[in-house]
ZAMARGU-4260 file (C-alpha; in steps of 0.2 Angstrom, whole numbers, plus 5000, padded with zeros to 4 digits):
<rodrens>
0) 4767/5292/5198 | 4782/5302/5194 | 4792/5307/5209 | 4796/5325/5212 | 4812/5332/5218
5) 4810/5343/5233 | 4821/5358/5237 | 4829/5349/5251 | 4834/5334/5241 | 4840/5345/5227
10) 4850/5355/5239 | 4858/5340/5246 | 4862/5333/5229 | 4871/5349/5224 | 4880/5351/5241
15) 4887/5334/5239 | 4892/5338/5221 | 4901/5354/5226 | 4910/5345/5240 | 4916/5332/5227
20) 4921/5346/5215 | 4930/5355/5229 | 4940/5339/5235 | 4945/5336/5216 | 4951/5353/5214
25) 4960/5353/5230 | 4969/5336/5225 | 4972/5343/5208 | 4979/5359/5215 | 4991/5349/5227
30) 4996/5338/5213 | 5000/5353/5202 | 5009/5361/5217 | 5021/5347/5218 | 5027/5351/5201
35) 5029/5369/5203 | 5046/5374/5195 | 5058/5386/5204 | 5057/5404/5199 | 5069/5407/5185
40) 5077/5423/5193 | 5082/5412/5208 | 5088/5398/5197 | 5100/5411/5189 | 5105/5417/5206
45) 5110/5400/5211 | 5120/5397/5195 | 5130/5413/5199 | 5132/5407/5217 | 5140/5391/5210
50) 5151/5401/5198 | 5160/5409/5213 | 5163/5392/5221 | 5176/5378/5218 | 5168/5361/5218
55) 5182/5349/5217 | 5171/5334/5221 | 5157/5339/5210 | 5144/5340/5223 | 5135/5353/5213
60) 5135/5342/5197 | 5116/5344/5196 | 5117/5363/5196 | 5117/5366/5177 | 5107/5378/5166
65) 5099/5363/5157 | 5091/5357/5173 | 5077/5370/5173 | 5070/5365/5190 | 5082/5371/5203
70) 5071/5364/5217 | 5078/5346/5212 | 5096/5352/5213 | 5107/5345/5227 | 5105/5354/5243
75) 5090/5365/5237 | 5073/5365/5244 | 5058/5375/5238 | 5042/5381/5245 | 5029/5368/5237
80) 5016/5382/5234 | 5026/5396/5227 | 5042/5389/5220 | 5053/5401/5230 | 5070/5393/5236
85) 5069/5393/5255 | 5083/5381/5260 | 5101/5381/5254 | 5109/5366/5263 | 5127/5363/5258
90) 5137/5358/5273 | 5154/5349/5270 | 5153/5330/5274 | 5148/5328/5292 | 5144/5347/5294
95) 5129/5351/5305 | 5125/5363/5319 | 5130/5360/5333 | 5146/5351/5329 | 5162/5350/5339
100) 5180/5346/5336 | 5177/5332/5350 | 5167/5323/5337 | 5184/5320/5328 | 5198/5311/5336
105) 5212/5316/5325 | 5216/5330/5313 | 5216/5316/5299 | 5199/5310/5304 | 5193/5328/5303
110) 5201/5331/5286 | 5193/5315/5280 | 5176/5320/5286 | 5177/5336/5277 | 5185/5330/5261
115) 5170/5337/5251 | 5172/5355/5256 | 5167/5369/5244 | 5180/5383/5242 | 5179/5400/5234
120) 5169/5416/5236 | 5151/5418/5242 | 5141/5427/5228 | 5129/5442/5232 | 5117/5433/5221
125) 5110/5425/5236 | 5101/5441/5239 | 5090/5436/5225 | 5083/5422/5235 | 5070/5433/5243
130) 5061/5419/5254 | 5077/5411/5260 | 5075/5404/5277 | 5089/5392/5279 | 5107/5394/5274
135) 5120/5381/5279 | 5138/5382/5272 | 5146/5374/5287 | 5162/5363/5286 | 5168/5370/5270
140) 5184/5380/5266 | 5183/5398/5262 | 5201/5401/5265 | 5200/5415/5278 | 5188/5427/5269
145) 5177/5437/5280 | 5159/5432/5283 | 5150/5442/5269 | 5141/5458/5276 | 5127/5456/5264
150) 5121/5440/5273 | 5113/5453/5285 | 5101/5458/5272 | 5093/5441/5270 | 5079/5446/5281
155) 5069/5430/5281 | 5083/5419/5288 | 5079/5409/5303 | 5094/5397/5302 | 5111/5402/5298
160) 5126/5390/5300 | 5143/5395/5295 | 5151/5383/5308 | 5169/5378/5304 | 5170/5385/5286
165) 5187/5393/5289 | 5181/5411/5288 | 5193/5424/5295 | 5193/5442/5300 | 5179/5451/5310
170) 5161/5445/5310 | 5151/5459/5303 | 5138/5467/5314 | 5126/5468/5300 | 5121/5450/5305
175) 5112/5459/5319 | 5098/5464/5306 | 5092/5446/5305 | 5079/5448/5318 | 5070/5432/5313
180) 5085/5421/5317 | 5082/5406/5328 | 5099/5397/5325 | 5116/5406/5323 | 5132/5395/5321
185) 5148/5405/5318 | 5160/5394/5328 | 5176/5385/5322 | 5188/5372/5328 | 5204/5380/5334
190) 5213/5363/5334 | 5212/5361/5316 | 5209/5378/5308 | 5223/5391/5306 | 5210/5404/5302
195) 5201/5413/5316 | 5187/5425/5317 | 5184/5439/5330 | 5172/5451/5337 | 5176/5468/5344
200) 5158/5472/5350 | 5144/5460/5353 | 5130/5473/5354 | 5123/5468/5337 | 5117/5452/5345
205) 5104/5462/5355 | 5094/5463/5340 | 5091/5444/5338 | 5078/5443/5351 | 5071/5426/5344
210) 5087/5417/5345 | 5087/5401/5354 | 5103/5393/5348 | 5120/5403/5348 | 5136/5395/5344
215) 5152/5406/5343 | 5164/5393/5349 | 5182/5397/5343 | 5178/5415/5339 | 5190/5427/5348
220) 5180/5437/5360 | 5195/5443/5371 | 5191/5461/5368 | 5173/5460/5372 | 5171/5465/5391
225) 5152/5465/5391 | 5148/5448/5383 | 5138/5442/5398 | 5127/5458/5398 | 5124/5456/5379
230) 5119/5437/5381 | 5107/5442/5395 | 5097/5452/5382 | 5092/5436/5373 | 5078/5429/5384
235) 5073/5415/5372 | 5091/5407/5372 | 5090/5388/5375 | 5108/5384/5370 | 5124/5394/5371
240) 5141/5388/5365 | 5156/5400/5369 | 5170/5387/5370 | 5188/5393/5366 | 5183/5411/5365
245) 5197/5418/5376 | 5184/5426/5387 | 5193/5438/5398 | 5181/5440/5412 | 5167/5429/5419
250) 5159/5442/5430 | 5160/5433/5446 | 5150/5446/5456 | 5134/5445/5444 | 5121/5436/5454
255) 5107/5431/5442 | 5103/5432/5424 | 5087/5433/5414 | 5090/5417/5404 | 5077/5407/5412
260) 5075/5395/5396 | 5094/5391/5395 | 5096/5372/5396 | 5114/5371/5389 | 5129/5381/5393
265) 5146/5378/5386 | 5161/5389/5393 | 5174/5376/5390 | 5192/5380/5386 | 5192/5398/5392
270) 5204/5397/5406 | 5197/5409/5419 | 5210/5415/5432 | 5199/5420/5446 | 5199/5418/5465
275) 5180/5420/5467 | 5168/5408/5458 | 5154/5415/5447 | 5138/5416/5457 | 5127/5418/5441
280) 5131/5400/5435 | 5124/5393/5452 | 5108/5402/5450 | 5103/5395/5432 | 5091/5382/5439
285) 5085/5377/5421 | 5102/5370/5416 | 5102/5352/5410 | 5120/5352/5402 | 5135/5362/5408
290) 5152/5361/5401 | 5166/5370/5411 | 5180/5360/5405 | 5197/5368/5405 | 5190/5384/5412
295) 5193/5386/5430 | 5211/5386/5437 | 5204/5392/5454 | 5188/5387/5463 | 5173/5380/5455
300) 5155/5387/5456 | 5143/5379/5467 | 5131/5366/5459 | 5119/5364/5474 | 5105/5373/5466
305) 5106/5366/5449 | 5093/5352/5452 | 5089/5350/5434 | 5107/5346/5429 | 5110/5330/5420
310) 5126/5332/5410 | 5141/5340/5419 | 5159/5342/5411 | 5173/5347/5422 | 5187/5340/5413
315) 5204/5348/5414 | 5201/5359/5429 | 5210/5358/5446 | 5199/5348/5458 | 5212/5343/5470
320) 5205/5354/5483 | 5187/5353/5478 | 5180/5339/5489 | 5166/5350/5495 | 5160/5354/5477
325) 5160/5336/5473 | 5150/5332/5489 | 5137/5344/5482 | 5135/5333/5467 | 5130/5318/5478
330) 5112/5313/5477 | 5110/5323/5461 | 5102/5317/5445 | 5117/5317/5435 | 5117/5305/5420
335) 5134/5310/5414 | 5150/5316/5424 | 5166/5321/5415 | 5181/5324/5427 | 5195/5319/5416
340) 5213/5326/5420 | 5207/5335/5435 | 5219/5329/5448 | 5207/5317/5456 | 5214/5304/5468
345) 5205/5288/5475 | 5203/5298/5491 | 5194/5312/5482 | 5182/5301/5473 | 5176/5295/5490
350) 5168/5312/5491 | 5155/5307/5478 | 5140/5298/5485 | 5124/5290/5478 | 5124/5295/5460
355) 5110/5282/5456 | 5106/5290/5439 | 5123/5290/5433 | 5125/5281/5416 | 5142/5288/5410
360) 5158/5292/5420 | 5174/5299/5413 | 5188/5298/5426 | 5203/5296/5414 | 5220/5305/5416
365) 5219/5306/5435 | 5228/5298/5450 | 5216/5284/5454 | 5225/5269/5462 | 5210/5258/5468
370) 5193/5252/5462 | 5178/5264/5461 | 5169/5263/5477 | 5151/5256/5477 | 5146/5271/5487
375) 5147/5281/5471 | 5131/5275/5465 | 5122/5260/5457 | 5137/5254/5446 | 5126/5240/5439
380) 5117/5254/5429 | 5133/5263/5423 | 5134/5260/5404 | 5150/5270/5400 | 5166/5272/5411
385) 5183/5278/5406 | 5197/5274/5418 | 5211/5276/5405 | 5228/5284/5410 | 5227/5281/5429
390) 5239/5271/5440 | 5231/5254/5443 | 5247/5245/5440 | 5246/5235/5456 | 5228/5229/5453
395) 5223/5214/5443 | 5209/5216/5430 | 5198/5204/5440 | 5199/5215/5455 | 5197/5231/5445
400) 5181/5225/5437 | 5174/5217/5453 | 5160/5230/5456 | 5153/5227/5438 | 5156/5208/5438
405) 5146/5206/5454 | 5130/5213/5446 | 5117/5201/5441 | 5114/5210/5424 | 5128/5223/5422
410) 5123/5237/5410 | 5141/5241/5405 | 5143/5245/5387 | 5159/5254/5386 | 5175/5251/5396
415) 5192/5260/5394 | 5207/5255/5404 | 5220/5261/5392 | 5237/5266/5398 | 5237/5260/5416
420) 5252/5249/5417 | 5241/5235/5422 | 5251/5219/5424 | 5238/5205/5423 | 5229/5192/5413
425) 5212/5195/5405 | 5200/5186/5417 | 5188/5173/5411 | 5174/5182/5420 | 5176/5196/5406
430) 5163/5186/5397 | 5150/5191/5410 | 5149/5209/5403 | 5138/5203/5389 | 5132/5220/5384
435) 5149/5227/5381 | 5151/5237/5364 | 5168/5245/5367 | 5183/5237/5377 | 5199/5246/5377
440) 5214/5238/5387 | 5228/5245/5376 | 5244/5251/5382 | 5246/5240/5398 | 5256/5225/5402
445) 5243/5213/5400 | 5249/5195/5396 | 5243/5178/5393 | 5231/5171/5381 | 5215/5179/5374
450) 5202/5170/5385 | 5188/5160/5375 | 5175/5168/5386 | 5177/5184/5376 | 5168/5175/5362
455) 5152/5177/5371 | 5153/5196/5369 | 5142/5196/5354 | 5138/5215/5356 | 5156/5220/5355
460) 5159/5233/5342 | 5177/5239/5347 | 5190/5228/5354 | 5208/5236/5357 | 5221/5225/5365
465) 5236/5233/5357 | 5252/5237/5365 | 5252/5223/5378 | 5261/5207/5380 | 5247/5195/5375
470) 5254/5179/5367 | 5247/5163/5359 | 5238/5162/5343 | 5223/5173/5338 | 5208/5161/5342
475) 5197/5155/5328 | 5181/5160/5338 | 5186/5178/5334 | 5174/5176/5319 | 5159/5174/5331
480) 5161/5192/5336 | 5149/5197/5322 | 5146/5215/5328 | 5164/5220/5328 | 5169/5236/5318
485) 5186/5239/5325 | 5199/5225/5330 | 5216/5232/5335 | 5229/5219/5342 | 5245/5228/5336
490) 5261/5227/5346 | 5259/5211/5356 | 5267/5194/5355 | 5254/5184/5345 | 5260/5170/5335
495) 5254/5157/5323 | 5243/5159/5308 | 5229/5171/5305 | 5212/5162/5307 | 5201/5161/5292
500) 5186/5166/5303 | 5192/5184/5302 | 5185/5185/5285 | 5167/5182/5292 | 5166/5198/5302
505) 5156/5207/5289 | 5154/5224/5299 | 5173/5225/5302 | 5180/5242/5295 | 5196/5243/5305
510) 5208/5228/5307 | 5226/5230/5315 | 5238/5217/5320 | 5254/5225/5316 | 5271/5221/5325
515) 5267/5203/5331 | 5275/5187/5327 | 5262/5180/5315 | 5267/5168/5302 | 5260/5158/5287
520) 5250/5161/5271 | 5236/5173/5270 | 5223/5171/5256 | 5208/5179/5250 | 5197/5168/5262
525) 5204/5179/5276 | 5195/5193/5269 | 5180/5184/5261 | 5165/5195/5269 | 5175/5210/5274
530) 5165/5221/5263 | 5166/5236/5275 | 5185/5236/5278 | 5193/5252/5275 | 5208/5251/5287
535) 5221/5237/5287 | 5237/5237/5297 | 5246/5220/5297 | 5264/5227/5296 | 5279/5219/5305
540) 5273/5201/5303 | 5281/5187/5293 | 5266/5184/5283 | 5265/5179/5264 | 5250/5185/5254
545) 5245/5172/5240 | 5228/5174/5232 | 5222/5158/5226 | 5214/5167/5211 | 5226/5178/5202
550) 5213/5190/5196 | 5205/5191/5214 | 5197/5208/5217 | 5193/5212/5235 | 5175/5216/5241
555) 5182/5230/5251 | 5188/5247/5247 | 5203/5252/5258 | 5208/5269/5263 | 5223/5264/5273
560) 5234/5249/5270 | 5250/5244/5279 | 5258/5228/5274 | 5277/5232/5278 | 5287/5216/5280
565) 5275/5204/5272 | 5279/5194/5256 | 5269/5201/5242 | 5282/5199/5228 | 5291/5196/5217
570) 5277/5202/5205 | 5268/5218/5209 | 5251/5213/5217 | 5238/5216/5204 | 5223/5217/5217
575) 5231/5233/5224 | 5225/5243/5209 | 5207/5239/5213 | 5209/5250/5229 | 5203/5266/5221
580) 5200/5275/5238 | 5217/5272/5245 | 5225/5288/5254 | 5239/5279/5263 | 5249/5264/5257
585) 5264/5256/5264 | 5271/5240/5256 | 5289/5243/5260 | 5300/5228/5262 | 5288/5216/5253
590) 5300/5207/5241 | 5293/5216/5226 | 5306/5215/5212 | 5296/5218/5196 | 5294/5236/5188
595) 5281/5247/5194 | 5266/5248/5183 | 5265/5263/5172 | 5247/5267/5177 | 5251/5264/5195
600) 5247/5281/5201 | 5231/5282/5190 | 5224/5269/5201 | 5224/5279/5217 | 5217/5297/5213
605) 5217/5301/5232 | 5234/5294/5237 | 5243/5305/5250 | 5255/5294/5258 | 5266/5280/5249
610) 5280/5270/5255 | 5287/5256/5244 | 5305/5257/5251 | 5317/5242/5254 | 5311/5232/5239
615) 5320/5229/5223 | 5308/5238/5212 | 5315/5241/5195 | 5311/5253/5180 | 5315/5270/5174
620) 5309/5284/5185 | 5306/5295/5170 | 5290/5285/5167 | 5282/5290/5184 | 5271/5305/5186
625) 5268/5310/5204 | 5249/5314/5207 | 5244/5331/5214 | 5237/5323/5230 | 5253/5315/5236
630) 5261/5322/5252 | 5274/5309/5256 | 5283/5298/5245 | 5297/5285/5250 | 5304/5275/5236
635) 5321/5273/5243 | 5332/5257/5243 | 5325/5250/5226 | 5333/5249/5209 | 5326/5263/5200
640) 5336/5272/5187 | 5336/5287/5175 | 5335/5305/5176 | 5325/5316/5189 | 5321/5329/5176
645) 5304/5323/5171 | 5298/5317/5188 | 5303/5334/5196 | 5299/5347/5183 | 5285/5341/5172
650) 5271/5344/5183 | 5265/5361/5191 | 5267/5365/5209 | 5266/5350/5221 | 5261/5349/5239
655) 5273/5335/5243 | 5281/5337/5261 | 5292/5321/5261 | 5302/5314/5246 | 5314/5300/5248
660) 5322/5293/5233 | 5339/5288/5241 | 5348/5272/5238 | 5343/5269/5220 | 5353/5270/5203
665) 5347/5287/5198 | 5359/5297/5187 | 5361/5314/5178 | 5361/5331/5186 | 5349/5337/5199
670) 5336/5347/5190 | 5335/5366/5194 | 5316/5367/5196 | 5313/5366/5215 | 5302/5382/5215
675) 5288/5369/5211 | 5291/5360/5228 | 5287/5374/5241 | 5280/5362/5254 | 5295/5350/5255
680) 5301/5347/5273 | 5312/5332/5269 | 5322/5329/5253 | 5333/5313/5252 | 5343/5309/5236
685) 5357/5301/5245 | 5368/5286/5238 | 5363/5288/5219 | 5374/5292/5204 | 5369/5310/5203
690) 5381/5323/5197 | 5383/5341/5193 | 5381/5356/5205 | 5369/5359/5219 | 5354/5368/5210
695) 5352/5386/5216 | 5333/5385/5217 | 5334/5373/5231 | 5336/5388/5242 | 5318/5393/5237
700) 5311/5379/5248 | 5310/5389/5264 | 5300/5374/5273 | 5315/5362/5271 | 5321/5354/5287
705) 5331/5339/5281 | 5342/5339/5265 | 5353/5324/5261 | 5363/5322/5245 | 5377/5312/5252
710) 5385/5298/5242 | 5384/5305/5225 | 5396/5314/5213 | 5390/5331/5216 | 5403/5344/5212
715) 5406/5363/5213 | 5404/5375/5228 | 5390/5376/5240 | 5378/5389/5232 | 5374/5404/5243
720) 5356/5402/5240 | 5356/5388/5253 | 5358/5401/5266 | 5339/5404/5264 | 5335/5387/5271
725) 5333/5394/5289 | 5323/5380/5295 | 5336/5367/5291 | 5340/5355/5305 | 5350/5341/5295
730) 5362/5344/5280 | 5370/5329/5273 | 5382/5332/5259 | 5396/5320/5263 | 5405/5308/5250
735) 5403/5320/5235 | 5416/5330/5225 | 5412/5347/5233 | 5426/5360/5232 | 5430/5377/5239
740) 5429/5383/5257 | 5415/5380/5270 | 5405/5396/5269 | 5403/5407/5284 | 5384/5408/5281
745) 5382/5390/5287 | 5385/5396/5305 | 5376/5413/5303 | 5360/5408/5294 | 5357/5389/5297
750) 5357/5391/5315 | 5345/5377/5318 | 5356/5364/5311 | 5358/5349/5322 | 5368/5338/5310
755) 5381/5344/5298 | 5389/5331/5287 | 5402/5337/5274 | 5413/5322/5276 | 5424/5316/5261
760) 5424/5330/5249 | 5437/5341/5242 | 5434/5356/5254 | 5449/5367/5258 | 5453/5382/5269
765) 5451/5384/5287 | 5436/5379/5298 | 5426/5396/5299 | 5424/5402/5317 | 5406/5406/5312
770) 5402/5388/5313 | 5402/5390/5332 | 5385/5399/5330 | 5377/5382/5328 | 5373/5381/5346
775) 5361/5366/5344 | 5373/5355/5333 | 5376/5338/5340 | 5384/5329/5325 | 5398/5339/5316
780) 5407/5328/5303 | 5420/5337/5292 | 5432/5323/5290 | 5442/5318/5275 | 5443/5335/5267
785) 5458/5347/5264 | 5454/5358/5278 | 5469/5368/5286 | 5472/5380/5300 | 5468/5378/5318
790) 5454/5370/5327 | 5442/5384/5332 | 5443/5388/5351 | 5424/5392/5351 | 5417/5375/5350
795) 5412/5376/5368 | 5397/5387/5361 | 5389/5370/5356 | 5375/5370/5370 | 5369/5352/5367
800) 5386/5345/5367 | 5391/5355/5382 | 5376/5349/5391 | 5368/5366/5393 | 5353/5361/5383
805) 5344/5344/5384 | 5343/5334/5368 | 5325/5332/5361 | 5320/5314/5360 | 5313/5315/5343
810) 5327/5325/5336 | 5329/5316/5319 | 5311/5311/5317 | 5299/5320/5306 | 5280/5319/5306
815) 5269/5327/5293 | 5252/5320/5299 | 5252/5305/5287 | 5258/5287/5289 | 5258/5276/5304
820) 5272/5284/5313 | 5287/5297/5312 | 5298/5296/5298 | 5316/5293/5305 | 5331/5298/5295
825) 5349/5291/5297 | 5367/5295/5294 | 5382/5285/5290 | 5396/5289/5303 | 5413/5283/5308
830) 5413/5279/5327 | 5425/5268/5336 | 5435/5265/5320 | 5421/5258/5310 | 5408/5265/5298
835) 5390/5261/5302 | 5373/5268/5298 | 5363/5275/5313 | 5344/5277/5311 | 5333/5275/5326
840) 5347/5279/5339 | 5354/5294/5329 | 5347/5306/5342 | 5359/5298/5355 | 5374/5301/5344
845) 5385/5316/5349 | 5400/5317/5337 | 5414/5328/5332 | 5425/5321/5318 | 5438/5332/5310
850) 5450/5318/5305 | 5460/5316/5289 | 5463/5335/5286 | 5478/5346/5287 | 5474/5354/5303
855) 5488/5362/5313 | 5491/5369/5330 | 5487/5363/5347 | 5470/5355/5353 | 5460/5369/5361
860) 5457/5367/5379 | 5439/5373/5376 | 5435/5356/5368 | 5435/5348/5386 | 5419/5358/5390
865) 5409/5347/5378 | 5404/5335/5392 | 5390/5327/5382 | 5402/5322/5367 | 5403/5304/5364
870) 5414/5302/5349 | 5429/5314/5346 | 5440/5310/5331 | 5455/5322/5327 | 5466/5308/5319
875) 5477/5310/5303 | 5481/5329/5305 | 5496/5339/5309 | 5491/5343/5327 | 5505/5347/5340
880) 5506/5351/5358 | 5499/5341/5373 | 5482/5333/5376 | 5473/5346/5387 | 5475/5341/5406
885) 5456/5343/5408 | 5451/5330/5396 | 5445/5319/5410 | 5430/5331/5411 | 5423/5324/5395
890) 5413/5311/5405 | 5402/5305/5391 | 5417/5301/5379 | 5416/5283/5372 | 5427/5285/5357
895) 5443/5295/5356 | 5455/5295/5342 | 5471/5306/5341 | 5482/5294/5330 | 5494/5300/5317
900) 5497/5318/5323 | 5513/5326/5330 | 5507/5327/5348 | 5519/5324/5362 | 5521/5325/5381
905) 5513/5313/5394 | 5496/5306/5393 | 5486/5316/5406 | 5481/5307/5422 | 5463/5313/5420
910) 5461/5301/5405 | 5458/5288/5419 | 5442/5297/5423 | 5434/5293/5406 | 5423/5278/5413
915) 5414/5275/5397 | 5429/5275/5385 | 5428/5259/5374 | 5438/5265/5359 | 5455/5274/5361
920) 5469/5277/5349 | 5484/5289/5351 | 5496/5278/5340 | 5510/5286/5330 | 5512/5302/5339
925) 5527/5308/5350 | 5519/5303/5367 | 5531/5297/5381 | 5530/5291/5399 | 5519/5279/5408
930) 5501/5275/5402 | 5489/5281/5416 | 5480/5267/5425 | 5462/5264/5423 | 5451/5249/5418
935) 5447/5257/5402 | 5464/5261/5396 | 5472/5245/5401 | 5458/5235/5391 | 5463/5244/5375
940) 5473/5235/5361 | 5491/5237/5361 | 5490/5244/5343 | 5481/5260/5351 | 5498/5265/5359
945) 5511/5260/5346 | 5523/5273/5338 | 5526/5282/5354 | 5538/5281/5369 | 5525/5275/5381
950) 5527/5261/5394 | 5515/5251/5405 | 5500/5241/5402 | 5493/5236/5389 | 5510/5237/5381
955) 5521/5222/5382 | 5537/5230/5375 | 5542/5244/5387 | 5560/5247/5379 | 5563/5266/5376
960) 5551/5271/5389 | 5555/5289/5393 | 5551/5294/5411 | 5537/5307/5414 | 5542/5326/5413
965) 5555/5323/5400 | 5568/5338/5397 | 5568/5335/5379 | 5549/5336/5378 | 5549/5352/5388
970) 5562/5361/5378 | 5553/5356/5362 | 5536/5362/5369 | 5545/5379/5374 | 5552/5380/5356
975) 5535/5376/5347 | 5523/5387/5357 | 5535/5399/5365 | 5527/5398/5382 | 5539/5387/5392
980) 5533/5380/5409 | 5527/5396/5418 | 5525/5386/5434 | 5543/5382/5434 | 5548/5400/5431
985) 5537/5406/5445 | 5544/5393/5457 | 5562/5399/5453 | 5558/5417/5456 | 5549/5414/5472
990) 5564/5403/5478 | 5577/5416/5474 | 5568/5430/5483 | 5565/5419/5498 | 5583/5413/5499
995) 5589/5431/5496 | 5580/5438/5511 | 5584/5423/5522 | 5603/5424/5519 | 5606/5442/5515
1000) 5592/5451/5524 | 5600/5449/5542 | 5617/5455/5535 | 5609/5471/5529 | 5599/5474/5546
1005) 5613/5469/5559 | 5631/5477/5558 | 5639/5463/5569 | 5633/5450/5558 | 5640/5459/5543
1010) 5657/5460/5551 | 5657/5441/5556 | 5651/5436/5539 | 5665/5446/5530 | 5678/5439/5542
1015) 5672/5422/5538 | 5674/5425/5519 | 5691/5432/5522 | 5697/5417/5531 | 5689/5405/5518
1020) 5697/5414/5503 | 5714/5413/5512 | 5712/5394/5515 | 5707/5392/5497 | 5722/5402/5491
1025) 5735/5392/5502 | 5728/5375/5496 | 5728/5381/5478 | 5746/5387/5480 | 5753/5371/5488
1030) 5744/5360/5474 | 5752/5370/5460 | 5770/5370/5468 | 5768/5351/5470 | 5763/5349/5452
1035) 5778/5360/5445 | 5791/5350/5456 | 5787/5335/5447
</rodrens>
C-alpha cells in the first residue's frame, strides 16, 4: 500500500525546508556583508583628508587610490552592513583618552612616544563621512591651528578625542552641536606643549547632555567664571578632568551639585587661593577617585562623607596644619593615597590610622625621619610605597624596612627610597621581599657589597642602585634575575669584570653601569640574549670591547648608547652601523683613529645626538653630510681636516642646536651661510687653522648663546652684525689676528655676556666705557693687544664681580634636552702666571686680565669694589701712580700681577688683608719702602718684588731700601697727577690758623699785653744789634 502524505507531514517538511533556506540565506548574507566595500564617496573623502596631512613615518601608506576598500585602511573601521566609515582612529603612538603627562617621565620619553605624529591641516572632507561616530586624532602635531569649527557638524559623533595634538587658539563653541557625544577629550600637556587652547565661554557644553567623559586638562579656563554651573548641567557625567586649567574660582559656598554619577574628579594643578574649603566637593558621595594635587594652598575640603573614595591624590598641597583632615581619612576604604611634597612630618603621619585597604602610598618629598608606624594600617598588604626624598639619613635600611620584613608574606611589589642620604649597607633580609618588582635605592650613601640574597628576587623588573658607594664586583648571579627590564648601577665604586651572565637577561631593555671602576674585556657573550635592549650606558669605565667574531651583529636595536672612555679602536667598530634605531650615540674618548666611514650617517636615520670627541678620527670633513635629524654634534679633539664649506652650506636649513668642531685641523675661510643654522645655541670652531674674516651671517643666529673661534687665524674687524646675538653669554675670539677697536655695541647690545675673551689679537684704541654695561660678566680677558688710554673707572658696575649678584652654578653649562648631561664649555686663561684650560670649574673663575697692552694713567680706585674677583692682571702696561689704599677690600683675590709698569709709592698696608693671595707680582716698578707683613706676602718668591726699592721679607738684599713716605716719591706724584698731598696741605693751614690765634689773638684783645710784647721785641732787637756790632768790630780789628 502506497503511503499517503498528510497535510501535517507536508507542512512540517516545508517548514523545515524554509528554516534551512532562511539559515542559508542568513549565513550567505553575513558572509557577503563581511566583504562589503566602503562607499566610494567616503573613500575619496579620506584621500582628500590624507592629502592635507604630513605623514613623515608613512602610517597612512595603505591609503592609496589603488586600494579600493578603504575599510581595510590603517585606522579605518566601517559598518559591516552598510560600508559607511564610522571610525577614524589615528592617534600618535601612545595616544589614548584619557592620557596624562604623568604617563611620561621626561620630555624625551614623551617625544619618543609621540614620534609617529601626523602634521598638517584637517580637511573638511571629513564632513562626507555621514555616519562617523568615532574620531581620534590625539597625540599628533597640528602646530597651533585652531580646532576646526566644521567638526561641530559631524552630528553622529559619539567619541571625539583631540587630546594633546598641539591645537591652539579658542575651542569653537560649534562643538556644542554634537548632542550625541559620550566622550570629549580636548586637553593638552602644558609641560611639553608650547601651544595652548582656551575657552572664553563654556555655555556650549550645556548642549552635550549625553556626555559622560570630559577632559579639558590644560585648556585655559581662567576667563570662565561660571564653569561649575555649566558642569552641573551635565547629569550623566562620570569622569571630569580639569587639570591645569587656571580656574580662578572654585566656588567654596556652593553646597551641592547634581552630578550624582560622577566617580572621577581631577582638579589638580589649579592653585586655588582660598581661605574657605569648597563644600560641594565634600557632598559628592559617589566619588571613587579625587585628584586635588597642587590645588590648595589653604585649607582642604572635608573627606568625611566621601565613603566611596578609593583613590585620593593630595600631592603638592600644604598639609602641615591638616592633621584633622588626615584623621578623617582614618578607617576609610582608600586603596591609593598620594601626599607627595605636602610638608608631612613623621609626627603628622601619626594622624592616619587603620587604612587596612591601602595598597599604594606615596609619601615622597616630605620630611619623614622615622619608619612608617604600624598603626597606619596593614602594611603587610601594601604593594607600592614611595618614600623617596625624605630625611632617613640616620636610619639603616634594616630598620627602615622592619615593618615589611616582619610580615610572613609581604605583598610589597614596589619600593622607592631614592635620595634619602641613607648611610647603610643593603641587608641580607632584602631577599624576603620576594614579590618585589621595583626597587629604587638610588641617590643615597649606601655602601658595601650587593648581597647574594637579592638573587632570590625573581620577580624584580626594575633595580636602581645608582649614585651610591656600593663596591666590590658585580655578582655573577645577576643573570638569575630573569624578569629584569631595567638595571641601573651607575656612579658607584664597582670594580672587576662584567659578568657574562648579564647576557642571559633576555627581557632587559635598559642597562646602566657608567662611572664605576670596571675593567677587563667585554665580548658579544655579554650581550648574547639581550634581544630587548634599547638603552646601554657603560661610560666612564676602563673596559675594552673586542667581539670575537669581527662580523658580529647584535640581536638588539639600541636607541641610546654611551660608551665614553671604553677602548673601541683603533678601527671604527663595524657593529655600530647595524644599530639603525639609534637616536643618541656617545663614543667619545674610545681610541678610534681610523677615518669615519663615508656612509656613517646613512646608518642612523634617527640620530639626534652624536659625541665622537677626544679620539683621533681622521679624514676630510668635506665628505660628511649632516643628516636633518641631528640636534647636537661634537667632533672636537680629532684630526679632521679640510674646508667647512660643504658641511655647512650644502644642505638646507638644519635644526642643530649644538655644533663643536673645535681642536681639529680644519682650514680655509669660515663659510657665510649661517642663515641655514637658525637653531644653533652653541658653536665651537676653536683651535683650528681657519682664516679670513668673521662671516656677517653669523649675526642671523639669534638663538646663539655660545660662540668660540679662539685659536685660529681670523682677521679683520668684528662685524657689526654680531650685535644681533643678544642671547650670547660666551664670546671667545682670543688668539686670532683681529684688528680695529673694540666696538661699543659689545657693551650695549650683548648685555648677557658672562665671558668675553679677545685675548692676543691686534685690537687697538681705548677700552670703551660701554663695556661697563656687561653687568653679569665674570671673565673679561683683553690681554696681549694694542689697547691704549686709561682703564675705565666704571668697572664697579660688574655686579657678579662686585658680589651684588650670585653666580649661577651652571653658568657655563648648556643643555639642549639630549645627551646624558649638560655640555660644559671651557676656556684657556692665564691665572697665577701660567696658562691652563678651565672646564668644569670655569664657573668659579672670576678674572680681569688687561695685561700686555699700552694702558696709561693710574689704577682706578673703583676696581677695589670687585670683591669677588679672584684674578687681576694689569702687568706689562704703562700705568703710573700708587696702588689704591683700599686694595685690601678685594677679599677674594688669589692672583694679583702689576709687574712691569711705572707704579710708585709704598705697598699699601691693606695688602696684608688679602688672605687668599697665592700669586703676587709687583716686580719692575718704582715701589719703595718696607713690604707689608702678612703670611701671604712673606711666602711669595723674591722675584715678585725685584726691580723696586723695597725692603723686608721675602727680600734678602735690602740695599737701597727707601724709607716710607719718600719726599722724592711725593714730589713725583704731585708732578704727575697735579694733586699733591691734600692731607698735608690741610694740616698746615689748620696749624697756621691755630697758631695765629694762640699767639696773636691775645695781643689784639689786651692792650697791656701788646705794650709788654712790643717792649720785649725792642729789647731783643737792641741786644741783637749790640752783639752783631761787637762781632763785626772784632773781625775788622784782625
